C-alpha positions as CSV (number, residue, x, y, z in Angstrom):
1,X,6.4,-76.8,57.9
2,X,7.4,-73.5,56.5
3,X,6.9,-74.6,53.0
4,X,3.2,-74.1,53.3
5,X,3.2,-70.6,54.8
6,X,5.7,-68.0,55.9
7,X,4.3,-67.9,59.5
8,X,3.2,-71.0,61.3
9,X,1.3,-70.8,64.6
10,X,1.5,-73.8,67.0
11,X,-1.8,-74.9,68.4
12,X,0.1,-77.3,70.7
13,X,1.7,-74.3,72.5
14,X,-1.0,-72.3,74.4
15,X,1.8,-69.9,75.5
16,X,2.3,-68.7,71.9
17,X,1.4,-65.1,72.5
18,X,1.4,-64.4,68.7
19,X,-1.7,-66.3,68.1
20,X,-4.8,-66.2,70.4
21,X,-6.3,-68.9,68.1
22,X,-3.8,-71.3,69.5
23,X,-4.7,-70.6,73.1
24,X,-8.4,-70.9,72.3
25,X,-8.1,-74.2,70.4
26,X,-5.8,-75.7,73.1
27,X,-8.5,-75.0,75.7
28,X,-11.0,-76.9,73.6
29,X,-8.8,-80.0,73.3
30,X,-7.8,-80.0,77.0
31,X,-11.5,-80.1,78.0
32,X,-12.1,-83.8,78.2
33,X,-15.7,-84.1,79.3
34,X,-19.0,-83.0,77.7
35,X,-19.0,-80.3,75.0
36,X,-16.9,-77.2,74.6
37,X,-16.6,-74.6,71.8
38,X,-14.1,-72.0,70.6
39,X,-15.5,-69.1,68.5
40,X,-13.1,-67.4,66.1
41,X,-12.7,-63.7,67.0
42,X,-14.3,-61.3,64.4
43,X,-11.1,-59.6,63.6
44,X,-9.7,-63.0,62.5
45,X,-12.7,-64.2,60.6
46,X,-15.8,-66.2,61.4
47,X,-16.7,-69.7,62.6
48,X,-16.1,-72.1,65.4
49,X,-14.4,-75.3,66.7
50,X,-16.6,-77.6,68.8
51,X,-15.4,-80.8,70.6
52,X,-17.9,-83.3,72.1
53,X,-17.5,-86.4,74.1
54,X,-20.4,-88.8,73.6
55,X,-20.0,-91.2,76.6
56,X,-16.4,-92.5,77.1
57,X,-16.0,-94.1,73.7
58,X,-16.8,-91.5,71.0
59,X,-15.2,-88.1,70.4
60,X,-16.5,-85.7,67.8
61,X,-14.8,-82.5,66.6
62,X,-16.6,-80.1,64.3
63,X,-14.9,-77.1,62.7
64,X,-16.4,-74.4,60.4
65,X,-13.9,-71.5,59.7
66,X,-13.5,-68.7,57.3
67,X,-10.3,-66.6,57.9
68,X,-9.7,-63.0,56.8
69,X,-6.0,-63.7,56.2
70,X,-4.0,-66.7,55.2
71,X,-2.8,-68.7,58.2
72,X,-1.0,-71.9,59.0
73,X,-1.7,-73.8,62.1
74,X,0.7,-76.5,63.5
75,X,-0.5,-79.1,65.9
76,X,0.6,-82.3,67.7
77,X,-2.0,-85.0,67.5
78,X,-1.9,-87.9,69.9
79,X,-4.5,-90.5,68.9
80,X,-5.4,-93.6,70.8
81,X,-7.4,-95.1,67.9
82,X,-8.3,-94.5,64.3
83,X,-9.8,-91.1,63.5
84,X,-12.3,-90.7,60.7
85,X,-12.1,-87.2,59.1
86,X,-14.6,-85.8,56.7
87,X,-14.1,-82.6,54.6
88,X,-17.4,-80.9,54.0
89,X,-16.2,-77.5,52.7
90,X,-13.2,-76.1,50.8
91,X,-10.2,-78.4,50.3
92,X,-7.7,-78.7,53.3
93,X,-4.0,-78.8,52.7
94,X,-1.7,-80.5,55.2
95,X,1.9,-81.6,55.6
96,X,3.3,-84.0,58.2
97,X,6.7,-83.7,59.9
98,X,9.0,-86.3,58.4
99,X,7.1,-86.7,55.2
100,X,8.0,-84.9,52.0
101,X,5.5,-82.6,50.3
102,X,1.9,-82.0,51.3
103,X,-1.4,-83.5,50.5
104,X,-5.0,-82.2,50.0
105,X,-8.3,-83.5,51.2
106,X,-10.9,-82.1,48.9
107,X,-14.5,-81.3,49.6
108,X,-16.6,-84.5,50.1
109,X,-13.5,-86.6,50.7
110,X,-12.5,-88.5,53.8
111,X,-9.4,-90.0,55.3
112,X,-8.6,-92.4,58.2
113,X,-5.8,-91.3,60.5
114,X,-4.1,-94.1,62.5
115,X,-3.2,-94.1,66.2
116,X,0.0,-92.5,67.3
117,X,1.6,-89.1,67.8
118,X,2.1,-86.9,64.7
119,X,3.1,-83.3,64.1
120,X,1.3,-81.6,61.2
121,X,0.6,-78.2,59.8
122,X,-2.5,-77.1,57.9
123,X,-2.8,-74.1,55.5
124,X,-6.0,-72.0,55.5
125,X,-6.4,-69.4,52.8
126,X,-8.4,-66.2,53.2
127,X,-12.0,-66.3,52.0
128,X,-12.3,-70.1,51.9
129,X,-14.8,-71.9,54.1
130,X,-13.2,-74.8,55.9
131,X,-15.8,-77.1,57.3
132,X,-15.5,-80.7,58.5
133,X,-16.0,-83.3,61.2
134,X,-13.7,-85.9,62.7
135,X,-14.8,-88.9,64.8
136,X,-12.6,-90.9,67.1
137,X,-13.7,-94.3,68.4
138,X,-12.0,-95.8,71.5
139,X,-10.6,-99.3,71.0
140,X,-11.9,-100.6,74.3
141,X,-15.4,-100.6,72.8
142,X,-14.9,-100.5,69.1
143,X,-12.0,-102.9,68.5
144,X,-14.1,-105.2,66.3
145,X,-15.1,-102.2,64.2
146,X,-11.5,-101.2,63.7
147,X,-10.6,-104.8,62.8
148,X,-13.1,-104.6,60.0
149,X,-11.3,-101.6,58.5
150,X,-8.0,-103.5,58.8
151,X,-9.5,-106.5,57.1
152,X,-10.8,-104.3,54.3
153,X,-7.3,-102.9,53.9
154,X,-8.4,-99.4,54.7
155,X,-5.5,-99.1,57.1
156,X,-2.3,-101.1,57.1
157,X,-0.5,-100.3,60.3
158,X,-1.8,-98.5,63.4
159,X,1.2,-96.3,63.6
160,X,1.9,-95.6,59.9
161,X,0.8,-92.1,59.0
162,X,1.4,-92.9,55.3
163,X,-2.0,-94.7,55.3
164,X,-3.6,-91.3,55.8
165,X,-2.7,-90.4,52.2
166,X,-5.5,-92.9,51.1
167,X,-8.7,-90.9,50.5
168,X,-12.3,-92.0,50.0
169,X,-15.0,-90.1,48.3
170,X,-18.0,-89.5,50.5
171,X,-21.3,-91.0,49.3
172,X,-24.6,-89.1,49.4
173,X,-25.6,-91.3,52.4
174,X,-22.4,-90.4,54.3
175,X,-22.8,-86.7,53.5
176,X,-26.4,-86.7,54.9
177,X,-25.4,-88.5,58.1
178,X,-22.5,-86.2,58.7
179,X,-24.9,-83.2,58.3
180,X,-27.4,-84.8,60.8
181,X,-24.6,-85.2,63.4
182,X,-23.5,-81.6,63.0
183,X,-27.1,-80.3,63.1
184,X,-28.5,-82.6,65.8
185,X,-31.9,-81.1,66.7
186,X,-32.0,-82.6,70.2
187,X,-30.1,-81.8,73.5
188,X,-29.3,-83.6,76.7
189,X,-29.5,-87.4,76.9
190,X,-31.8,-87.7,73.8
191,X,-29.2,-85.7,71.8
192,X,-26.4,-88.0,73.0
193,X,-28.3,-91.1,72.0
194,X,-29.2,-89.6,68.7
195,X,-25.6,-88.7,67.9
196,X,-24.3,-92.0,69.0
197,X,-26.7,-93.8,66.7
198,X,-25.9,-91.5,63.8
199,X,-22.1,-92.0,64.3
200,X,-22.5,-95.8,64.3
201,X,-24.6,-95.5,61.1
202,X,-22.0,-93.3,59.5
203,X,-19.1,-95.6,60.2
204,X,-21.2,-98.6,58.9
205,X,-21.9,-96.6,55.7
206,X,-18.2,-95.6,55.5
207,X,-17.1,-99.2,55.5
208,X,-19.8,-100.5,53.2
209,X,-20.1,-97.7,50.6
210,X,-16.8,-96.0,50.6
211,X,-14.1,-98.5,51.5
212,X,-15.5,-101.6,49.9
213,X,-16.7,-99.7,46.8
214,X,-13.6,-97.6,46.3
215,X,-12.7,-96.8,42.7
216,X,-16.2,-97.2,41.3
217,X,-17.0,-93.5,41.2
218,X,-17.3,-91.2,38.2
219,X,-14.2,-90.0,36.3
220,X,-12.3,-87.2,38.0
221,X,-12.6,-83.7,36.7
222,X,-9.4,-81.6,36.7
223,X,-9.7,-78.2,38.4
224,X,-7.2,-75.4,38.2
225,X,-6.8,-72.7,40.9
226,X,-8.9,-70.4,38.7
227,X,-11.6,-73.0,38.5
228,X,-11.7,-73.4,42.3
229,X,-12.0,-69.6,42.7
230,X,-14.8,-69.6,40.2
231,X,-16.6,-72.4,42.1
232,X,-16.2,-70.5,45.3
233,X,-17.9,-67.5,43.6
234,X,-20.7,-69.8,42.6
235,X,-21.1,-71.0,46.2
236,X,-21.1,-67.4,47.5
237,X,-23.9,-66.5,45.0
238,X,-25.9,-69.5,46.1
239,X,-25.4,-68.6,49.7
240,X,-26.7,-65.1,49.0
241,X,-29.7,-66.1,46.9
242,X,-30.7,-69.7,47.9
243,X,-34.4,-68.8,48.2
244,X,-34.4,-67.8,44.5
245,X,-31.2,-69.3,43.0
246,X,-29.8,-68.7,39.5
247,X,-30.2,-71.5,36.9
248,X,-27.2,-73.8,36.1
249,X,-26.9,-72.0,32.8
250,X,-26.9,-68.6,34.5
251,X,-24.2,-69.6,37.0
252,X,-22.1,-71.1,34.2
253,X,-22.2,-67.8,32.3
254,X,-21.5,-65.9,35.5
255,X,-18.1,-67.6,36.0
256,X,-17.3,-68.4,32.3
257,X,-17.4,-72.2,32.8
258,X,-19.1,-74.9,30.9
259,X,-22.1,-76.5,32.6
260,X,-20.6,-80.0,32.9
261,X,-17.4,-78.7,34.6
262,X,-19.5,-76.4,36.8
263,X,-21.7,-79.3,38.0
264,X,-18.9,-81.9,38.3
265,X,-16.5,-79.4,39.9
266,X,-19.0,-78.1,42.4
267,X,-19.9,-81.6,43.5
268,X,-16.2,-82.5,43.8
269,X,-15.3,-79.5,45.9
270,X,-18.5,-79.1,48.0
271,X,-19.6,-82.7,48.2
272,X,-23.0,-82.5,46.6
273,X,-24.8,-81.3,43.5
274,X,-25.7,-77.6,43.2
275,X,-29.3,-78.4,43.8
276,X,-28.5,-80.4,46.9
277,X,-26.4,-77.6,48.2
278,X,-29.3,-75.1,47.7
279,X,-31.7,-77.5,49.6
280,X,-29.2,-77.7,52.5
281,X,-28.9,-73.9,52.7
282,X,-32.7,-73.6,52.6
283,X,-33.1,-76.1,55.4
284,X,-30.4,-74.5,57.6
285,X,-32.1,-71.1,57.2
286,X,-35.5,-72.6,57.9
287,X,-34.2,-74.2,61.1
288,X,-32.9,-70.9,62.3
289,X,-36.2,-69.2,61.6
290,X,-38.1,-71.8,63.5
291,X,-35.6,-71.8,66.3
292,X,-34.9,-68.1,66.7
293,X,-38.0,-66.3,65.4
294,X,-40.7,-68.8,66.4
295,X,-42.0,-68.4,62.9
296,X,-44.8,-70.7,61.8
297,X,-43.9,-73.6,59.5
298,X,-45.8,-72.2,56.4
299,X,-44.2,-68.8,56.7
300,X,-40.7,-70.2,57.2
301,X,-41.2,-72.4,54.1
302,X,-42.1,-69.3,52.0
303,X,-39.1,-67.4,53.4
304,X,-36.7,-70.0,52.1
305,X,-38.3,-70.4,48.7
306,X,-40.9,-73.0,49.0
307,X,-44.5,-72.6,47.6
308,X,-45.4,-76.2,48.2
309,X,-45.5,-76.9,52.0
310,X,-45.5,-80.7,51.6
311,X,-42.2,-80.5,49.7
312,X,-40.7,-78.3,52.4
313,X,-41.8,-80.7,55.2
314,X,-40.3,-83.7,53.3
315,X,-37.0,-81.9,52.7
316,X,-36.8,-80.7,56.4
317,X,-37.5,-84.2,57.7
318,X,-34.9,-85.7,55.4
319,X,-32.3,-83.2,56.5
320,X,-32.9,-83.2,60.3
321,X,-34.8,-86.4,60.9
322,X,-37.9,-84.7,62.3
323,X,-40.9,-82.8,60.9
324,X,-40.7,-79.0,61.1
325,X,-43.9,-78.8,63.2
326,X,-42.5,-81.2,65.8
327,X,-39.2,-79.4,65.8
328,X,-40.9,-76.0,66.3
329,X,-42.8,-77.4,69.4
330,X,-39.6,-78.8,70.8
331,X,-37.8,-75.5,70.3
332,X,-40.6,-73.6,72.0
333,X,-40.6,-75.9,75.0
334,X,-36.8,-75.5,75.3
335,X,-37.0,-71.7,75.3
336,X,-39.9,-71.7,77.8
337,X,-37.8,-73.8,80.1
338,X,-34.9,-71.4,79.8
339,X,-37.2,-68.5,80.5
340,X,-38.6,-70.1,83.7
341,X,-35.0,-70.6,84.9
């Protein structure tokens, strides 16, 4: 494991006093019912790890981290069933005990991890945003679904970690569904029903569009370490100015990269075209404005760069599955209920 990083912290060992992150994450994974979250301390970076149990058959883990310093985290995973992992941010680099070398799961890529116990270590570089979601389905309920993946040759053996080296490019539909799961606008029982439905839809899309259609995507674009750093700078610029973003031409000149490589590389690393990424950032910001500031829909639309309210409503509904006006009313009722308590 030391080949990835000089210092490796063991998430599986909550007594490891050298790393408070290990203790925090261990608490999350020991909590078996409902939802629990670990927030990264400000001195270490920003972000969170959230684990949710949807009924007794579905487990969802969402992570969104940015570390101030490079760190390696080692963990022992004990899976009862296949785990579907989706990378939505910067590429993740992993190594498994007993396997030579390491492998990378890039942005907008996915992998299926088999059942079994595995020791692995992940490397997280400073300044990169690591964002993803993993979904575990219990075989007691989802055995027929898992058999479909075996029949499609997506996995070869339920205890063979080598099958995890097989990666699948996420389609636009899969990316959208993963975002809807992470940004579920509902709480309580309606929220659990919403997430369960979206999980089943995502797994169906995974099998149909990603496993069965593998190898039909566009030609790969080669990215050097310098290219990846340039693309990260582009993402940072978009994060700062999504309400009035630079043109593709302007971004290409900013990082000294041709437009084709900029567009293809950005989509490869971050899972969607630059325009799609900007729309996502706008919608996330609009949702916060409606949720936290009780801002009217028209004003929120203007704040995130929309002059046409109908275009804003359509984009918001596509992202979150609900009209912004309906979402605003739901958020207001929720806050009023909290205030009365």
